[in-house]
C-alpha positions in Angstrom: -59.4 9.8 -6.5 -60.4 7.9 -3.3 -58.3 8.4 -0.3 -56.6 5.3 1.1 -57.1 4.2 4.6 -53.5 5.1 5.4 -54.0 8.8 4.4 -56.7 9.3 7.0 -54.9 7.5 9.9 -52.6 9.1 12.5 -49.0 9.4 11.2 -46.8 6.7 12.5 -43.9 7.8 14.8 -40.5 6.5 13.6 -37.0 7.2 14.9 -34.6 9.0 12.6 -32.1 6.1 12.9 -34.8 3.5 11.9 -36.1 5.7 9.1 -32.6 6.2 7.7 -31.8 2.5 7.9 -35.0 1.6 5.9 -35.3 4.6 3.7 -36.4 2.8 0.5 -39.1 0.9 2.3 -40.4 4.1 4.1 -40.4 6.1 0.8 -42.5 3.4 -0.9 -45.0 3.6 2.0 -45.1 7.4 1.5 -45.8 6.9 -2.2 -48.8 4.7 -1.0 -50.1 7.6 1.1 -48.6 6.8 4.5 -47.4 9.7 6.7 -44.6 9.6 9.3 -43.5 11.7 12.2 -39.8 11.4 12.6 -38.3 11.6 16.1 -34.9 12.0 17.6 -34.4 11.3 21.3 -38.3 11.2 21.7 -38.6 14.7 20.2 -40.5 15.3 17.0 -38.1 16.7 14.4 -39.9 16.3 11.1 -43.0 15.0 9.3 -42.9 13.2 6.0 -45.7 12.3 3.7 -47.0 12.6 0.1 -46.9 16.1 -1.4 -50.0 18.2 -1.3 -51.9 18.7 -4.5 -50.7 22.3 -4.8 -47.0 21.4 -5.3 -45.9 22.6 -8.7 -43.2 20.5 -10.5 -40.5 22.7 -12.2 -40.1 22.3 -15.9 -36.5 23.3 -16.8 -36.4 25.5 -19.9 -40.0 26.6 -19.5 -39.0 30.3 -19.7 -36.4 29.9 -22.5 -36.8 32.7 -25.0 -39.1 34.7 -22.7 -36.5 36.5 -20.6 -34.4 39.2 -22.2 -31.3 40.8 -20.6 -30.8 44.5 -21.5 -27.7 45.2 -23.6 -26.3 47.7 -21.1 -26.1 45.1 -18.2 -22.6 44.5 -17.1 -20.9 42.3 -14.6 -18.6 43.9 -12.1 -17.0 40.7 -11.0 -15.3 38.8 -13.8 -15.7 35.0 -13.8 -12.5 33.5 -12.5 -11.5 30.1 -13.8 
């Protein structure tokens, strides 16, 4: 997959307040490959960008039936409703 021009550019600096106010717009840009450096009072507090290729997406229920609990396992704290 070819890299877009935005992925190779320097991350854009954005204030946290501006980022929060335009969250949907910024997230769409992240989906397109743009990276951002978030600042608060001119201090870098976070970086946001597309996930790296090694991020694994969890699949709920993937281990169903593969984990067994021994019969002698007991719970010392009863569940309180």
